[in-house]
C-alpha positions as CSV (number, residue, x, y, z in Angstrom):
1,X,-66.8,-59.9,-31.6
2,X,-66.8,-58.2,-28.1
3,X,-63.3,-57.0,-28.7
4,X,-64.2,-55.6,-32.3
5,X,-67.0,-53.4,-30.5
6,X,-64.4,-52.1,-27.8
7,X,-62.2,-51.1,-30.4
8,X,-64.7,-49.2,-32.3
9,X,-65.9,-47.7,-28.8
10,X,-62.8,-46.6,-27.7
11,X,-61.1,-45.3,-30.9
12,X,-63.2,-42.1,-31.2
13,X,-62.4,-41.5,-27.5
14,X,-58.3,-41.9,-28.6
15,X,-58.5,-40.0,-31.5
16,X,-60.2,-37.0,-29.5
17,X,-57.5,-37.1,-27.1
18,X,-54.8,-36.9,-29.8
19,X,-56.6,-33.9,-31.3
20,X,-57.0,-32.3,-27.8
21,X,-53.2,-32.5,-27.0
22,X,-52.3,-31.2,-30.5
23,X,-54.2,-28.7,-30.7
24,X,-53.0,-27.4,-27.4
25,X,-49.5,-27.6,-28.2
26,X,-49.6,-26.3,-31.5
27,X,-51.5,-23.0,-29.7
28,X,-48.6,-22.8,-27.6
29,X,-45.9,-23.0,-30.3
30,X,-47.9,-20.8,-32.3
31,X,-48.2,-18.1,-29.7
32,X,-44.5,-18.3,-29.1
33,X,-43.9,-17.7,-33.0
34,X,-45.8,-14.8,-33.0
35,X,-44.7,-13.3,-30.1
36,X,-41.1,-13.5,-31.0
37,X,-41.6,-11.8,-34.3
38,X,-43.9,-9.0,-32.6
39,X,-42.3,-5.6,-32.5
40,X,-41.7,-3.2,-29.4
41,X,-43.9,-0.4,-29.0
42,X,-43.2,3.0,-27.8
43,X,-40.3,1.7,-25.0
44,X,-36.7,2.5,-24.1
45,X,-34.3,0.7,-21.5
46,X,-31.7,3.0,-20.3
47,X,-32.7,5.8,-22.4
48,X,-32.0,3.5,-25.4
49,X,-34.9,3.7,-28.0
50,X,-36.2,0.2,-29.0
51,X,-39.3,1.0,-30.8
52,X,-40.4,-0.7,-33.8
53,X,-37.5,-3.8,-32.4
54,X,-38.2,-7.6,-31.6
55,X,-37.0,-8.7,-28.9
56,X,-34.0,-10.5,-30.7
57,X,-33.1,-7.2,-32.1
58,X,-33.5,-5.0,-29.0
59,X,-31.3,-7.5,-26.7
60,X,-28.5,-6.9,-29.9
61,X,-28.7,-3.1,-29.6
62,X,-28.9,-3.3,-25.9
63,X,-25.4,-5.5,-25.9
64,X,-23.5,-3.3,-28.5
65,X,-24.8,-0.2,-26.4
66,X,-23.3,-1.9,-23.0
67,X,-19.9,-2.5,-24.7
68,X,-19.9,1.1,-25.8
69,X,-20.5,2.6,-22.4
70,X,-17.9,0.2,-20.6
71,X,-15.3,2.1,-23.1
72,X,-17.0,5.4,-22.1
73,X,-18.1,5.4,-18.1
74,X,-16.4,7.3,-15.4
75,X,-18.1,6.1,-12.5
76,X,-15.7,7.1,-9.4
77,X,-15.8,5.3,-6.5
78,X,-14.4,8.3,-3.7
79,X,-12.9,7.1,-0.4
80,X,-9.8,8.4,1.8
81,X,-9.3,11.3,-0.6
82,X,-8.7,9.2,-3.4
83,X,-11.1,8.7,-6.6
84,X,-10.6,5.2,-8.6
85,X,-12.5,4.3,-11.6
86,X,-15.0,1.5,-11.4
87,X,-14.3,-1.8,-12.8
88,X,-17.0,-2.5,-14.9
89,X,-15.9,-6.2,-15.0
90,X,-17.9,-6.3,-11.6
91,X,-21.1,-5.6,-13.2
92,X,-23.3,-8.4,-15.2
93,X,-26.0,-7.2,-17.7
94,X,-29.1,-9.3,-18.0
95,X,-30.6,-8.5,-21.4
96,X,-33.1,-10.9,-21.6
97,X,-34.8,-10.2,-18.3
98,X,-34.1,-6.7,-19.5
99,X,-36.3,-6.9,-22.7
100,X,-38.8,-8.8,-20.6
101,X,-39.9,-6.4,-18.2
102,X,-39.8,-3.6,-20.9
103,X,-42.6,-1.2,-20.0
104,X,-44.9,-0.1,-22.9
105,X,-44.4,3.6,-21.6
106,X,-41.5,5.2,-20.1
107,X,-37.7,4.6,-19.4
108,X,-37.1,1.0,-17.9
109,X,-33.6,0.2,-16.0
110,X,-31.4,-3.1,-16.9
111,X,-31.5,-5.8,-15.4
112,X,-27.6,-5.7,-13.6
113,X,-26.1,-7.6,-10.7
114,X,-22.7,-6.9,-8.8
115,X,-20.5,-9.6,-8.6
116,X,-19.4,-9.5,-5.0
117,X,-16.1,-11.4,-4.9
118,X,-15.3,-9.3,-8.0
119,X,-16.1,-6.0,-6.5
120,X,-14.7,-7.0,-2.7
121,X,-11.3,-8.0,-4.4
122,X,-11.4,-4.4,-6.1
123,X,-11.9,-2.7,-3.1
124,X,-9.4,-4.4,-1.1
125,X,-6.6,-3.8,-4.2
126,X,-7.7,0.1,-4.3
127,X,-8.2,0.5,-0.8
128,X,-5.7,-1.5,1.2
129,X,-7.2,-2.5,4.6
130,X,-10.8,-1.9,3.7
131,X,-13.3,-4.5,2.2
132,X,-16.9,-4.5,0.8
133,X,-18.4,-5.4,4.1
134,X,-17.6,-1.9,5.4
135,X,-19.7,-0.2,2.5
136,X,-23.3,-1.5,3.0
137,X,-25.4,0.1,0.3
138,X,-22.6,0.2,-2.1
139,X,-23.8,-2.6,-4.5
140,X,-27.3,-0.7,-4.4
141,X,-25.8,2.3,-5.5
142,X,-23.6,0.4,-8.1
143,X,-26.9,-1.0,-9.4
144,X,-28.7,1.9,-9.5
145,X,-26.3,4.0,-11.5
146,X,-24.9,1.2,-13.8
147,X,-28.7,0.2,-14.5
148,X,-29.5,3.2,-16.4
149,X,-25.8,3.2,-18.1
150,X,-24.6,6.6,-16.4
151,X,-21.6,7.8,-17.6
152,X,-20.3,10.0,-15.3
153,X,-21.3,10.0,-11.8
154,X,-19.1,9.7,-8.1
155,X,-20.2,7.4,-5.3
156,X,-19.0,8.7,-2.0
157,X,-17.9,5.9,0.0
158,X,-17.1,7.7,2.9
159,X,-20.8,8.3,3.3
160,X,-21.4,4.4,3.2
161,X,-18.5,3.3,5.4
162,X,-19.3,1.8,8.8
163,X,-16.3,0.6,10.9
164,X,-15.8,-0.3,14.3
165,X,-16.5,1.8,17.2
166,X,-13.3,4.0,17.8
167,X,-12.4,6.8,20.0
168,X,-11.5,9.8,17.8
169,X,-10.0,12.0,20.7
170,X,-9.5,12.4,24.1
171,X,-8.7,15.4,26.2
172,X,-8.5,16.9,29.5
173,X,-8.1,20.2,31.3
174,X,-6.3,20.1,34.5
175,X,-5.8,21.9,37.7
176,X,-8.8,23.9,37.3
177,X,-11.2,25.2,40.0
178,X,-14.0,22.3,40.3
179,X,-17.4,23.9,41.9
180,X,-20.2,22.5,43.0
181,X,-22.2,23.1,40.2
182,X,-19.8,21.6,37.9
183,X,-19.7,18.6,40.0
184,X,-23.2,18.2,40.1
185,X,-23.6,18.6,36.1
186,X,-20.8,15.7,35.2
187,X,-22.4,13.5,37.7
188,X,-25.8,14.2,36.1
189,X,-24.2,14.0,32.7
190,X,-21.5,11.8,32.4
191,X,-22.3,10.8,28.8
192,X,-23.9,13.0,26.0
193,X,-25.1,11.5,22.8
194,X,-24.9,13.3,19.8
195,X,-27.8,12.1,17.4
196,X,-26.8,11.2,13.6
197,X,-28.4,13.5,10.7
198,X,-29.4,16.1,13.8
199,X,-28.5,19.6,15.1
200,X,-26.8,19.6,18.9
201,X,-27.7,22.6,21.1
202,X,-25.8,22.5,24.2
203,X,-28.8,24.9,25.8
204,X,-31.4,22.4,24.7
205,X,-29.4,19.6,26.2
206,X,-29.9,21.4,29.5
207,X,-33.5,21.8,29.0
208,X,-33.9,18.2,27.9
209,X,-31.7,16.7,30.9
210,X,-33.0,19.0,33.2
211,X,-29.6,20.1,34.3
212,X,-29.6,23.4,36.0
213,X,-26.4,25.7,37.1
214,X,-26.3,28.5,39.5
215,X,-23.8,30.0,37.4
216,X,-22.5,30.3,33.6
217,X,-18.7,29.6,34.8
218,X,-19.6,26.6,36.0
219,X,-20.3,25.3,32.4
220,X,-17.0,26.8,31.1
221,X,-14.7,23.8,31.2
222,X,-17.1,21.4,30.3
223,X,-18.2,23.4,27.0
224,X,-14.6,24.1,26.4
225,X,-13.5,20.5,26.5
226,X,-16.5,19.7,24.4
227,X,-15.5,22.2,21.7
228,X,-12.1,20.9,21.7
229,X,-13.5,17.2,21.3
230,X,-16.1,18.0,18.4
231,X,-13.0,19.7,16.5
232,X,-11.2,16.4,16.2
233,X,-14.3,15.1,14.3
234,X,-16.1,16.0,11.2
235,X,-18.8,17.9,13.5
236,X,-19.9,21.1,11.9
237,X,-19.8,24.3,14.5
238,X,-22.9,26.5,13.8
239,X,-22.4,28.8,16.7
240,X,-20.2,29.4,19.5
241,X,-19.1,32.2,21.9
242,X,-16.1,33.1,24.1
243,X,-15.4,35.3,27.0
244,X,-14.1,38.7,27.3
245,X,-10.7,37.3,29.1
246,X,-9.3,33.8,28.1
247,X,-10.1,31.8,31.6
248,X,-7.5,30.4,33.4
249,X,-8.5,26.7,32.6
250,X,-9.0,27.1,28.9
251,X,-6.2,27.0,25.8
252,X,-6.0,29.9,23.6
253,X,-8.2,28.9,20.6
254,X,-10.2,26.1,22.2
255,X,-12.5,27.9,24.6
256,X,-16.2,28.0,24.7
257,X,-18.7,29.6,26.6
258,X,-22.7,29.5,26.9
259,X,-25.2,31.2,29.1
260,X,-28.7,30.3,29.5
261,X,-29.5,33.9,30.7
262,X,-28.0,35.8,27.7
263,X,-28.7,32.7,25.3
264,X,-25.2,32.3,24.4
265,X,-24.6,28.7,23.0
266,X,-22.7,26.2,21.4
267,X,-24.3,24.5,18.7
268,X,-22.8,22.0,16.1
269,X,-24.2,19.5,13.3
270,X,-23.9,16.0,12.9
271,X,-23.6,15.3,9.2
272,X,-22.9,11.7,9.5
273,X,-25.5,8.6,9.2
274,X,-24.3,7.0,12.8
275,X,-23.9,8.8,16.2
276,X,-21.1,10.2,18.4
277,X,-20.9,9.6,22.1
278,X,-19.1,12.2,24.4
279,X,-18.3,11.0,27.8
280,X,-16.9,13.1,30.7
281,X,-15.4,12.2,34.1
282,X,-13.9,14.2,37.2
283,X,-10.4,13.4,38.8
284,X,-9.6,15.6,41.8
285,X,-9.0,18.7,39.7
286,X,-8.7,17.3,36.4
287,X,-11.9,17.2,34.1
288,X,-11.2,14.2,31.2
289,X,-13.1,14.1,28.1
290,X,-13.4,11.6,24.9
291,X,-15.5,11.2,21.9
292,X,-16.2,8.4,20.2
293,X,-18.1,6.9,17.4
294,X,-18.1,4.4,14.2
295,X,-14.8,4.8,12.8
296,X,-14.1,7.2,9.8
297,X,-11.3,6.9,6.9
298,X,-10.1,10.3,7.8
299,X,-8.4,11.9,11.0
300,X,-8.8,15.7,12.0
301,X,-6.3,17.6,13.3
302,X,-6.2,21.1,14.9
303,X,-3.9,23.7,13.9
304,X,-3.2,27.1,15.3
305,X,-1.3,29.7,13.6
306,X,-0.9,33.6,13.3
307,X,-0.6,33.8,17.4
308,X,0.0,37.6,18.5
309,X,0.0,39.3,21.7
310,X,-0.7,43.1,22.4
311,X,0.8,45.0,25.5
312,X,-1.6,46.5,28.0
313,X,-1.7,50.1,28.0
314,X,-0.9,51.9,31.5
315,X,-3.9,54.7,32.7
316,X,-3.0,57.1,35.3
317,X,-5.2,58.6,37.7
318,X,-4.4,61.1,40.6
319,X,-5.7,61.2,44.0
320,X,-5.2,63.5,46.6
321,X,-5.6,60.8,49.1
322,X,-2.0,59.1,47.8
323,X,1.0,60.4,49.9
324,X,4.0,61.6,48.1
325,X,6.1,58.9,46.7
326,X,3.5,56.3,46.9
327,X,2.0,54.8,43.8
328,X,-1.0,52.5,43.9
329,X,-2.0,50.1,41.6
330,X,-6.2,49.5,41.2
331,X,-5.7,47.0,38.1
332,X,-3.0,44.9,36.8
333,X,-2.5,44.9,33.2
334,X,-3.2,41.8,31.1
335,X,-2.1,41.4,27.6
336,X,-4.4,40.6,24.8
337,X,-4.0,37.7,22.5
338,X,-5.0,36.7,18.9
339,X,-5.3,33.3,17.2
340,X,-6.6,31.6,14.0
341,X,-7.4,28.2,14.7
342,X,-7.8,25.4,12.0
343,X,-8.9,21.8,11.3
344,X,-6.8,20.0,8.6
345,X,-8.2,16.5,7.2
346,X,-5.8,14.0,7.0
347,X,-6.2,10.9,5.0
348,X,-5.5,7.5,6.1
349,X,-1.5,8.0,4.7
350,X,-1.4,11.0,6.6
351,X,-1.6,13.3,3.9
352,X,-3.5,16.8,4.2
353,X,-6.5,16.5,1.7
354,X,-8.6,19.3,3.1
355,X,-8.0,22.3,5.4
356,X,-11.5,24.4,7.1
357,X,-10.7,27.7,9.1
358,X,-12.6,27.6,12.1
359,X,-12.5,30.5,14.0
360,X,-9.7,33.9,14.6
361,X,-10.1,34.2,18.6
362,X,-9.2,37.7,20.0
363,X,-9.0,38.8,23.6
364,X,-8.6,42.3,23.9
365,X,-6.0,43.4,26.4
366,X,-6.7,44.6,30.0
367,X,-5.1,48.3,31.0
368,X,-3.2,48.7,33.7
369,X,-4.9,51.4,36.2
370,X,-2.0,53.4,38.6
371,X,-3.2,56.1,40.8
372,X,-0.9,58.3,41.5
373,X,-0.5,61.5,43.8
374,X,-1.9,64.7,43.1
375,X,1.4,66.5,42.9
376,X,2.6,64.0,40.4
377,X,-0.6,65.3,38.3
378,X,0.9,69.0,38.5
379,X,4.3,67.8,37.6
380,X,3.4,65.6,35.0
381,X,1.9,68.9,32.9
382,X,4.5,70.1,30.5
383,X,5.7,73.8,29.8
384,X,4.5,73.5,26.1
385,X,0.9,75.1,27.4
386,X,2.7,77.9,29.7
387,X,5.0,78.8,26.8
388,X,2.0,79.3,24.3
389,X,0.6,81.6,26.9
390,X,3.7,83.5,27.1
391,X,3.7,83.9,23.5
392,X,-0.1,85.1,23.2
393,X,1.3,87.9,25.9
394,X,4.3,88.9,23.6
395,X,1.7,89.3,20.7
396,X,-0.6,91.5,22.6
397,X,2.2,93.4,24.2
398,X,1.1,92.7,28.0
399,X,4.7,91.5,28.9
400,X,8.1,90.6,27.8
401,X,10.7,87.8,27.9
402,X,14.2,86.9,26.5
403,X,16.3,83.8,26.7
404,X,17.6,85.2,29.9
405,X,14.1,85.1,31.4
406,X,12.9,81.5,30.0
407,X,13.1,78.6,31.6
408,X,12.9,74.8,30.5
409,X,10.5,72.2,32.2
410,X,11.6,68.5,32.7
411,X,8.6,66.0,32.8
412,X,9.5,63.4,35.3
413,X,7.5,60.0,34.6
414,X,9.0,58.0,37.9
415,X,6.4,57.0,40.3
416,X,8.5,58.0,43.0
417,X,8.2,61.2,43.9
418,X,10.9,63.6,45.9
419,X,11.7,67.1,46.8
420,X,13.5,69.4,44.6
421,X,16.6,71.0,46.0
422,X,16.7,74.6,45.9
423,X,17.8,75.9,42.8
424,X,20.7,78.8,42.4
425,X,19.1,81.8,41.0
426,X,21.4,84.5,39.2
427,X,19.1,87.7,39.3
428,X,21.7,89.5,37.3
429,X,21.7,87.1,34.5
430,X,18.2,85.6,34.7
431,X,19.1,82.3,34.2
432,X,18.5,78.9,36.6
433,X,21.0,76.0,36.8
434,X,19.7,72.4,37.1
435,X,20.6,70.6,40.1
436,X,21.0,67.0,41.0
437,X,18.0,65.7,43.5
438,X,19.6,63.6,46.4
439,X,18.3,60.6,44.8
440,X,20.5,61.4,41.8
441,X,17.5,62.0,39.3
442,X,17.7,65.3,37.9
443,X,14.6,67.7,38.5
444,X,14.0,71.2,37.2
445,X,11.2,73.8,37.8
446,X,8.3,71.7,35.9
447,X,5.2,74.3,37.5
448,X,5.9,77.8,36.9
449,X,2.3,78.7,38.4
450,X,3.8,76.8,41.8
451,X,7.3,77.3,42.0
452,X,7.8,80.4,44.0
453,X,11.5,80.5,43.0
454,X,10.2,81.2,39.4
455,X,7.7,83.8,40.2
456,X,10.2,85.9,42.2
457,X,12.8,85.6,39.4
458,X,10.2,86.9,37.1
459,X,8.7,89.7,39.1
460,X,12.3,91.2,40.0
461,X,13.3,91.2,36.2
462,X,10.4,93.3,35.7
463,X,11.6,95.8,38.4
464,X,14.5,96.1,36.9
465,X,13.4,96.8,33.6
């Protein structure tokens, strides 16, 4: 009796438990069934319209679209002057997750992932000597491009490349004059940092570092060597000035000058995501420098072409204080120079893949200034002026002349001035013979106004007539 009553008491509880569990499971089953056959409203994935599709239909549509995209895509990986097509086999698409993450409004990206091992093998094959670890951020860029099924895009691996610290170029200026200002600057600034993605101004650096110089010439060797160093990198020159004359320490085409007083500056841009480091050192009268930073796949070389030279002109001045036969030079002439400077970009295989014209440097020639004796200025005047005067006199009838009464002047450019020998004059025929001077140079009457022989001959001819 007791067992029977116990069964009667527990039976309703057992039945209620079964009904509760059954209804719960049935609810989950019915929910999944209803959801699976529901339709997607106003949703896109990678610009693929999925409106009115069930989830199963949407996944099939996306799968078909991705297969078509793989055959058409032209996502390029650009590095070291070469472009290679992205291997779509390195990308895995997850369609169920993509549909599950659809937004009711807007365009949703596809769920994708990159096979690191496959991508690394592909890079090592196409770019020997490099691997995926040297391009941080590449996977993210690939996922961003492929998740939206972009057909045409170029991913620049040069911007992502991070290698080991590397010295790009080392140079020196030998046999320079080491002034106290130059020595103090190098001692106070042996290292100059060029920040990433920044503009560098040498004058601003002077202010920030608290450096002061007594003369702009003290900075000439430093700035010129710095300019030479940056030309061997991808740093872009924004402002650069040169002197009126090429300094003795500088190489033609590689000189630079700054002047805090006039505002002359050296300015360049670093567009890389990594910084550069410039170091200077003095060894006796030799200034050495080098520029280093994260290694890049390219090598930059400086090329100079079109060199021309222009000889100086001679400027003659005349002075009464210079004795006869003496020539003084107050300024030695200096030839002018012209040269064009290019920066060539070389691939790791040594091929020139780009060239940039940096500058065309011109230094004007300096004239040579000579001071001659004053009597040399008198002999430097040709007879053409006097002949024209005689012609004018003939025209107005004030005087007469014929072939017998004419004289010929000889211009002498030699700085050595010597006295003329007395010329033999034939008064009857009115002709004067040229005589040889004692040093072997021919000298004739060069100035009628100061030649007593010429005046006497002319007066006598008038008397005879």
